[in-house]
C-alpha positions in Angstrom: -3.1 173.6 145.4 -4.1 170.7 147.5 -7.6 172.1 147.8 -7.8 172.4 144.0 -6.4 168.9 143.5 -9.0 167.5 145.8 -11.8 169.3 144.0 -10.9 167.5 140.7 -11.1 164.0 142.2 -14.4 162.3 141.6 -16.4 161.6 144.8 -17.5 158.0 145.6 -21.1 159.0 144.9 -20.1 160.3 141.4 -18.2 157.1 140.6 -21.1 154.9 141.9 -23.6 157.0 139.8 -21.4 156.6 136.7 -21.2 152.8 137.2 -25.0 152.6 137.7 -25.5 154.5 134.5 -23.2 152.2 132.5 -24.9 149.2 133.9 -28.3 150.6 133.1 -27.3 151.4 129.5 -25.8 147.9 129.1 -29.1 146.4 130.5 -31.2 148.5 128.1 -28.9 147.4 125.2 -29.4 143.8 126.1 -33.2 144.2 126.4 -33.3 146.0 123.1 -31.4 143.3 121.4 -33.3 140.5 123.1 -36.8 141.8 122.6 -36.4 143.9 119.4 -33.2 143.0 117.6 -33.8 139.2 117.7 -37.4 139.7 116.4 -36.3 141.8 113.5 -33.9 139.1 112.4 -36.4 136.3 113.0 -39.1 138.1 111.0 -36.7 138.1 108.1 -36.1 134.4 108.6 -39.8 133.7 108.7 -40.3 135.4 105.3 -37.3 133.6 103.8 -38.4 130.2 105.1 -41.9 130.7 103.7 -40.7 131.8 100.3 -38.2 128.9 100.1 -40.9 126.5 101.1 -43.5 127.7 98.5 -40.8 127.7 95.8 -39.9 124.1 96.7 -43.6 123.1 96.5 -44.0 124.8 93.2 -40.9 123.1 91.8 -42.0 119.7 93.0 -45.5 120.1 91.6 -44.1 121.2 88.2 -41.8 118.2 88.1 -44.4 115.6 88.8 -47.2 114.4 86.5 -48.4 111.7 88.9 -49.5 111.9 92.5 -46.5 112.3 94.8 -45.6 109.6 97.3 -45.9 110.2 101.0 -43.3 113.0 101.8 -40.2 112.0 103.6 -39.8 113.1 107.2 -38.2 116.5 107.2 -34.6 117.0 108.3 -34.0 118.9 111.6 -34.3 122.6 111.1 -36.1 122.2 107.8 -39.3 124.0 107.0 -42.1 121.6 105.9 -45.4 123.3 106.5 -47.2 126.6 107.1 -49.3 127.6 110.1 -52.3 129.9 110.0 -54.5 130.9 112.9 -57.6 132.9 111.7 -58.1 134.5 115.1 -54.7 136.2 114.7 -55.7 137.9 111.5 -55.6 137.2 107.8 -51.9 138.0 107.5 -50.8 135.6 110.2 -48.7 132.8 108.6 -45.7 131.1 110.1 -43.3 128.5 108.8 -43.2 125.2 110.7 -39.7 123.7 111.0 -38.6 120.3 112.3 -37.2 120.5 115.8 -37.6 122.7 118.8 -34.0 123.8 119.7 -33.4 127.5 120.2 -31.9 128.0 116.7 -34.8 126.4 115.0 -37.3 128.4 117.0 -35.6 131.6 115.9 -36.7 130.7 112.3 -40.3 129.8 112.9 -42.6 127.5 114.9 -41.0 124.3 115.9 -42.3 120.7 115.5 -41.5 118.2 118.3 -39.7 115.5 116.5 -41.1 112.9 118.8 -44.6 113.7 117.6 -46.5 112.7 114.4 -46.7 114.8 111.3 -49.7 117.0 110.2 -52.9 115.1 109.7 -51.6 111.8 111.1 -53.2 109.8 113.8 -51.6 110.8 117.1 -50.3 114.1 118.5 -48.9 116.8 116.2 -47.1 119.0 118.7 -45.7 122.5 118.1 -43.7 125.1 120.1 -43.1 128.8 119.5 -41.7 131.8 121.3 -44.2 134.1 123.0 -41.6 136.8 123.3 -38.3 137.5 121.5 -37.2 135.8 118.2 -40.2 137.0 116.2 -42.6 135.9 118.9 -44.8 133.8 116.6 -46.9 132.7 119.6 -47.2 136.1 121.2 -51.0 135.9 121.0 -51.4 132.2 121.7 -53.3 132.9 125.0 -56.0 134.7 123.0 -57.1 131.3 121.4 -60.5 130.1 122.5 -62.2 126.7 122.4 -63.6 126.3 118.9 -61.0 128.4 117.2 -59.4 127.0 114.0 -55.7 126.2 113.5 -54.7 125.6 109.9 -51.7 123.6 108.8 -50.7 123.6 105.1 -48.3 121.1 103.7 -47.2 120.4 100.1 -50.1 118.0 99.5 -52.9 119.1 101.9 -54.5 121.7 104.1 -55.5 120.4 107.6 -57.9 122.3 109.8 -57.8 121.6 113.5 -60.3 122.9 116.1 -59.1 123.9 119.6 -60.6 121.9 122.5 -58.6 123.2 125.4 -57.5 126.9 125.2 -53.8 127.7 126.1 -55.0 130.3 128.7 -56.7 127.5 130.6 -53.8 125.1 131.0 -50.4 125.8 132.5 -47.8 123.1 133.1 -44.1 123.0 133.9 -41.4 122.4 131.3 -40.9 118.9 132.7 -44.6 117.9 132.1 -43.9 116.0 128.9 -47.3 114.2 129.1 -48.7 117.0 127.0 -46.6 115.5 124.1 -47.9 112.0 124.5 -49.8 110.5 121.5 -53.0 110.9 123.7 -52.2 113.7 126.1 -53.2 112.7 129.7 -53.6 109.1 128.8 -50.1 107.6 128.5 -51.4 104.0 127.9 -54.0 104.9 125.4 -53.7 104.0 121.7 -54.3 107.1 119.6 -57.4 106.9 117.3 -57.6 110.4 115.8 -55.3 113.2 114.7 -54.6 115.7 117.5 -52.7 119.0 117.8 -50.8 120.5 120.7 -49.6 124.1 120.9 -47.0 125.1 123.6 -45.4 128.4 124.5 -43.9 130.2 127.6 -46.7 131.0 130.0 -45.1 134.3 131.1 -43.9 137.3 129.1 -40.5 136.8 130.6 -38.7 133.4 130.3 -39.9 131.0 132.9 -40.2 127.2 133.3 -44.0 127.4 132.9 -45.7 126.5 129.6 -49.2 127.4 128.3 -50.6 124.5 126.4 -53.5 124.2 124.0 -55.1 121.0 122.6 -57.2 120.4 119.5 -58.4 117.8 117.1 -58.4 117.5 113.3 -61.8 118.6 111.9 -61.1 118.5 108.1 -58.6 117.7 105.4 -58.4 119.3 102.0 -56.1 117.6 99.5 -54.5 119.8 97.0 -54.3 117.3 94.2 
């Protein structure tokens, strides 16, 4: 009887194996949610934000018979523009929202509130996830010097040209000089509209950032 009782007791190796299996399954579940689940939800948010923004533009255009005044600065977490990057394909279009907190970045590309708006003199700075949460900047390191970045607002379409490719510049998260009105020249007065694109340098979260710079090449007013 004692021998049979001992045979029914799990050995330490079996217990350890079961615990490792549980931990592995939990880890896989976390990875699945972080890298797949969040992206599914974010892609839905992207489409919702774009539809809402276009509907808002159409409503505003229909209600006005005279040229609209300069738009008010968007509220935090509010979509106010659309981003298109031809190198990423004809279907690539992301909403741009005011702010860069984690919740905002789950709904689209974020605009640093300390920077200027699209087409304005100074630095129009954007951030986006390279992995998770829809990964709108997953291919950002594919951008090359001379590539176009198109930003559409209610009143105009702005086309920027990349001067420094994101694959060529890596900084730490604390290097805020990239957000200055003239990046790299803190005391300089801006004289032209610029754009800055930032994302995680690595496929896993890290303090490093890949950064691209560009300048405004053309403006097409909708009115």
